[in-house]
N, C-alpha and C positions, 0 to 999 in steps of 0.2 A: 505493499499501501503505499502512496507517494501521500505525504504531509504536506501542509500548507509550508511548514518550514523547511520542508528540501527545497519547494519553490523559489524562496523567499532568499534563500543560500545560494540559487544559483545565479539571482536577480541580482542580488552584491557580489557576488565572483565575477559577473561581468564586467562590474567598474572599476575593476584591478586595482582596489585600495594598497596593495601590496602587503601592507600588515595591519593586522586589529590588534587592538589591546584590549584586554578583558580580565573581569571577574565574574565569573560564573553563578548564577542562582536558579532559582525555579524557573524565573521566568525568561530566561534567555539562554540556556545550558544547550536544550537542545540547538535551536537555529547554531551557537556558535561551535557545536561539533560538527552540523553538517557543513559549516560554512571552511573549516579547517580541512574536512575530508574533500572539498573543492578545491581545493590547493591553496588558499591564502594562508600566509604567513602569519600568526599568533603569539603575542607574548602576555602570558597572564599572569598579571599583576595583584599585589596583595591588597590594594585599596582601590575603591571607584574612582577616588581622586586624581590617582595616577594613572589610569587609564587614559583618562581624558586629556589631561597635563601631555603625556606623551604623545599624544595625537596628535597636539598642538605642536610639539615638535619636529614629530614627521612631517604634519603639514608645508612647515615652514622649510624644512631640507629639500621636499621632493618637487614641491609649487604642486602637489597635489590635493586630494582631499583627504584630511584625516580621519581614521574610523575608530572608532571604539564602541563595546557593549557592557552594560551594567545590567542586574537586574532590577524590578518593581521596587517601590518604598522607599527603604534606606538605600538603595542601591544607586536610586537616582538621586535624593537629598544630601548624598555627600559629595556631590558634583559642585556645589552652589559654589566654590570659590575659582575651581577650574573655569567655568563656564563664563563669567565675568570676563576673564583673565584673556580668555579665546577670543569673547566679540571685541575688546579695547584694541587686539593686535592683529582684527581683520582677519582672523585665520578661518577657512571656511573647513566645518569638520561635519560628519553625520554621527552622530551618537542613537546606536540601537537599544533601546531601554524598553523592559518587560514591562506590563503592566497588567493587576490583579486581573482573575478569569470574570469576563463579564456574567459567567454565570451562576456566579457564589451571590448568595444573601449577603454572606460576611467574611470578610479575608483578612488575616491579621499583617498585613504589609498593603494593604490597599491603602490609597492617599490620593488627594488630587491633584495629579504631577506636574500639570500645566503650568498654574501661578509659581510653581517655584522655578520652571526654568525661563518663563517669560519675563519676568520681575529681573533676571538676569543678563536682557538682552538679546538671548538666543529664540528660536521659533521652537515652536511644540508643535509635532503633526499629530494624530493619533487616527491609528489605522484600526477600524475597527470594521470593515468588510472586507472577509477574507480573499476574496476575488480579487478587491483594487489594491489590495497590500504591496504587489511588486511594484505594481504604478507607484504610487506612494513613496515605495522606498527609493526607485528611479527619481522620481520628483525631489525629493529630499538630496539626492548629490546635485542635481540641476540648483537646485536654491540655493546650496551651500556653494557652489561656485557663482551664482551669480551675485548675491549677496554679500559672501565674503563673513561669514559669521556661523555657527553651529546651529544646525538642526539635529534635534531631539526625535527620532519616532516612537511614538508609545504603541508598542504590540503587545494586547493581550496574550497570556499564554494559552489558552482555552483554546483558542480560535487558531496559535499557529498548529496546534495539537489536530485541526480536524485534518480528516482524508481532503486531499485537494479536488478543487471541480470547478477550478478557472478553465481561463484560456488556456490552451497548448503549447501556444508561444510566449516568451518570454518578452518584455517590453523592450524598446532599444536603447541600449544604456543613454545616460546624459552626455557622456561627450559628444555623442552624433546631435543633440540638441542644442549645444552653445554655438552659438553665432559665430561666424568667420569675419569675426571685426579686426581690421587693422588699427594702427596706433593714429591718435588724433593731432595730426600738424596744427601751428598754429591759423590763427585766422590772420590774413597780411593788413586790415585796417590794424587788430590787436598788438599786432608787432610793430607797424607804424606808430603807435601814439607809447608804445612802452620804449620803444629805442633811445629816443632824447635822452629821459630818465637815466639810463646806463650810460648814456654815453657822456653824460656830464657829472655821474659820481666820480670823486676822488679817491676813493678808498673801498673796494669791494672785496666781497668775500661770497665766494662761488659753495655753498652749501647742497649737499645729496641727501636725500631720504630713499626709504622703505619704495617708492614710488619709480625713482632711479635706479634699484638693485632691479625691481619687477622689466622696467624697460630696459636693461642693460645698457646703461647710458654711461655707466665707467667712464671708458674712454673718450665720450664726446663730453662729457663735463669737465674732464680734465684739460682736453682742448680748448673749452672757452674759457677754463681758468687761466691757460697760458695766453691766449690769446686777449685780455681782458688786464694780463699780470693782478690777478686774483688770489691770494691764499684759500685753500680749498677746506674746510670739515665735514663732518658728517653728523647727522643723526645717530643716537645710542641704538637703534634699532640695525642701522646701515653701516655700524662701525668697521672701517676695513675695508670698506669699496673702492676708495682711492689709495686702497695702500702703497701704489706706485710713485707715488706722488711727493718728493719732497718736500714741498711746501705745503704739504696736507696739515692741519691745526690738530688732527685728532679729533675728537666728541665735542660737539657743540651743545651745549647745556650745563646741568648741575655737574655734571659728571667731567669739562672740561679743564685740562691740565693748566697749567699755571701763563704759559707762553700765548695759549687759545683767547682766555680772558684779557690778553693785554692787545694782542691784535684785533680781536674782534672790537673792542672798546674803543678805537677809533674809526671804525668803518663806517660809511655815511650809506653804503647798502647791501644789505642782503639779499643775494638771488638764490632764493629758497626752491628748489627741483625735485620732485616728486617726494615732497615733507609735508606733512600733516599741522606741522607746528604746535606741534603741542605745548604746553604751560613750561614742562622742566627743560624742551627744545632750546627753548631763550630765556632759563632761569627766571622765570615771570617777569620778561623784559632788561633785565638788569644785564645781560650779556651783551646787548648791543645797544647802548641806552640812545645814541645817539642816529642810530639807521634807521632808513624806511627800507621795508621788507616786500621786496617781489617775489611773487608766489609763482611758481610752473607747476602746472598740475593740471589733469583732467576732471577734477572736480575742486578746483580754487575757492578758498572762503576768506571773509573779512574777520571773522568772530572764530576762534577757537579756544576754549575750554574756558570762559570769561573773560577773555581778553580781546585787545584789539590783537590780531596776529600779522596781518599784510594790509599793505594800502594801495600796493598795485599788483595788477594779477595778468597771466597769461595764458589762459587754457589751451594747452596742450602735454601732447607723451611728453616726459624729461627729454630723452632721447634727441625727440624730432627740436622741441625747446630748444636744447642747447645748441643743434646746430643751426637752427634760424639765426639764433642771437648774434654766435658768430657773423653770418652775413648782414646781421642789419648794425652792428655795432664795429666801426673801426677797433684794427687794434693799436694795441699801448706798446710804448716803452718801456720795459723793465724798469719797476722803481721799490712796489712790493716786495716781488718774487725774485730771489736772487739766492745767492750762496749766502750770506749771511742769515737771512731768515732761516734756509735749510739746516745750518750748522746748528743754531739753537734750540730748532726745532729736535735734532737728533741728538744733542747732546743734555741739555736743560730737564732736569727732572721734572716730572708735573706736579709733583708736590716737593717742599725742598723744609718744610714746618722741622724743627727738632723736639724730637720726645724722651724722654728718659725712660730707658729699656732696664727691665729688671733681669739678672742673671735666669740664664734658662729659658729665658722669652726670645723669642724674634721680632723685630720691625715687620710687621705685613707687607711691607714695599719691599725690604730686601728678599722677602720669598717670593714674590711679585718675578722681583727681576733674576734672580734664580734658578725661576721656572722658566723663562721666555728665553734664556739661556741654554737650558737643558733638554727643552723638548723641541723635536725633532718639527721642521715644517711639514705640513702635510696632513700631519695629525687633525682629530676635528676637536675644537676647545666650546666648552657651555659653560656659559656665564650664568651663576645664580642671581638670586636678589640678596637685600640686606646690605649691611654695612662693608661686608670686605668686596661686594661686588665692584665698588670705586676704584679699589686699587688691581682688581683682574681686568677692568678694562682698557687700561693703559699700556696692556698686551701691544706686541708691536705684529699681527697677525693679519691676515686677510680675510673680506666677510665671506667667504665661499668654506673658512674653515674654523669660524669664530660665532656662536649660535647668544642673541642676546634676545631674550623677550621678558619685559618685566613691565606691560604697561597697566597692571592691577598694583604694582607695588607688594604684593603678595610672597612673602618666603616659602620653603617648602618645594618649590617647586622642582629644582635641581634635579634629585634622582630620577625625576620622569623625562625633564628635557634630554637628559641622558642616553636614557632606554629609547627615547624618540628617533633621536639622532643614530646612535649604534644600528636600529632596524634600518633604517634610511641608507644611511653609508657601512652596508655590511663588510666586514673583513679589515675596517678601519679601526685604528684605536683612537675612543673617543678620552679626554680628561674633560673633567667635573671639575669646576671651582666652584667650594661651596662654604659657609659659615657652618660652625656647630649646632646653632641653633637652630638653621635651616634644615641640616642633615637629619638631625633627629627628631625633625618630625614626621619624616615618610624612610626612618632608616631600615624599615622591615624591607625595602625593594633591595636592599643589597640581595636577599637571599633570590628575590628575582633573576638578579645578575646573576649569581651563580650555577643557578638551575637554565636560564637560557644559554649560558655560557657567553656573556656580552662583555666584549673585552675592554671595559671601563677603568678607567685609573681616578680615581674620586680624591683629588685634593682639599684639605680641610685647614682654613685659619681658625684656630681652634682659640677663642679668647674664654670661654668659660662663661659666655653672657650673649644675651641677646645687643648685639655691638649698637647701632644706633640707639637703642631704647638708654642704655648704660649712660651714654652721652648727653643727652638729654636731660635725663633726669639729671645729671649732676649740671650741668650746665644753668639747670633752675633752680638750683640749692635743694633738691630733696633725693632723699635717700635711692640709693639704687638695689635695695636688697631685692627688689622682687624681679631684678632681668637679669640678677648674676647665680649660679648653678653649680660653677667649680669648672675646670678641665676636664670633662669626659674622658676616660681611656675609649677611642674612636677605633685605634688601631686594633685594640682588644675586642670589641664587638663586630669587627668586618672579621675577626680571624673565628669568631663563634660561630657566624653564618656560612662559615667554608671558604672564606675571602683572604686572602693577603692584607696584613697590615703594617704598617710601619709608624712609631712617632721617631720624627725626623725633629729631631736637637741638636744636631751638626749639618748646615748647610751644603759643605764638602761630601759628605753623603750624598745629596740628588742625584748627579748626573749617575752615579752605579744604580743607585735605584731606578731612574728612569731605564736605565741599557736592561736591567732585568724584565721590566715589566714588557718591554719591545718584545725581549726573546722568548716571553710566556706572558703574555697579555691576557691574563688571568683577572676577574675582578681583583681590584688592589685599593685600599685604602692609607692615603699619607698624611698622617695627623699633624700639623707644624703649630706649636705652643706658641702663640702671639703676645704679646703684650696691650691689655686692654687700656693704656694710656693714651694709642697713637690714633687721633681722630683725623675722620676723613675731611677734605676742607669743603664739601657739601654740609656735612653738621656743622664746624665750625663760623661758617658762612650763616648759617638760618638760626644757629643760636649764640652768634656772638662772640664765639669762644676764640680768644688769642693765642 
């Protein structure tokens, strides 16, 4: 007998999701089992949140639609942190969620799931007619692609178990329904209106965001910057896109290095290509206080996140917009760009503040510098969230080897993001950069790493606390007791899960540890005890810490 879940599994398989991240329960286990038998790869996680968070990273790395499945009731309520993170990062996901059986008068895990999901900004589709379920699932993939957000499909598990009585043919896959639309060129009238403002600006910064990444605009943006004698920068999610430019200032935003803040503070025009111009990107307006902003984007806006973000607009694909501006504006003689700026960018530290480091503790900036030197190019890097993420964001790595997703500001996602990257980049070592507080939120996924033999090296800056919180509490003259927990032996925990684990007390040991992982890339945790006295520039600025 063919069950409805058999047909649903075939429908999902023809969407070619690559990997499904799953935690099984009564309401999804039959469907997931059949989907695995159809050839879809699976990673079975230990927490539902981690399934969706891993699917986020997989979607970002592959450019496709991420896929996760969870059971009904508590399986869905566990997603309430991951879903808004995916929404704000504009990541297309499909989440196959079980629903309580419709035939039951009472069911222990029954809950109205749609309000939980829609409150997060995701879409919820209830599939309650068996014969239409395949089309509903196919349309969910199309909707996720079109709207670039998660779509949760509710599938009552008693309907999944019914004998299939619907059509004999599967619906056409969603990829066949996506319009073959080319990139948007700028309107000539808009370009003529904008060109004088660019030509008359004296100090220009050219900035690239995720829209530039998706448009493949890196080379065009670097060419435009050279043409306009403009240093470059990127948003945090797009960091590393302009990796080859010696005059790239790094991240524009709260994570900007000192030289970037200096140069951007003198700018009178920011050309933002494919940037959403989020509040953090401009450091709430403090990063370029004298500059006008020209936004080049397929969906330009004046206001973003409660502030005036741009006053000049050019509706265009980032690559075509950059190329058109090159043709419309005369080239400039070098004045800003040059050997002196390139030398300063290469040699000056992102943050030169001094702190007293206790014996047996590392300065996190020294750890990051040692890692940047020891880790091979070509490995995949994943930056988590939290206080430590500022330090890791200063590493010298290209965008296609360094993942950053932090639009919702939640810690605890790093272990999941690393799984998503490992599944998307099979065979390539993955390095997760995390803090102790973040890792401990979902440390159970180390067991998932081991069980699935994922080549993930987890690097932890262990300050024994929630880093951002202790510095803010101290700055406000409050007790930090509620945010200090002590330096847990994370290496021992890793060994308990069957992974390798080492507490690194001497940075001179790091090259040998990296070499050992390269020779045997089994799940490994390197636990670096770091000082809780080192405060990132982000916190120092926001709380007036000298």
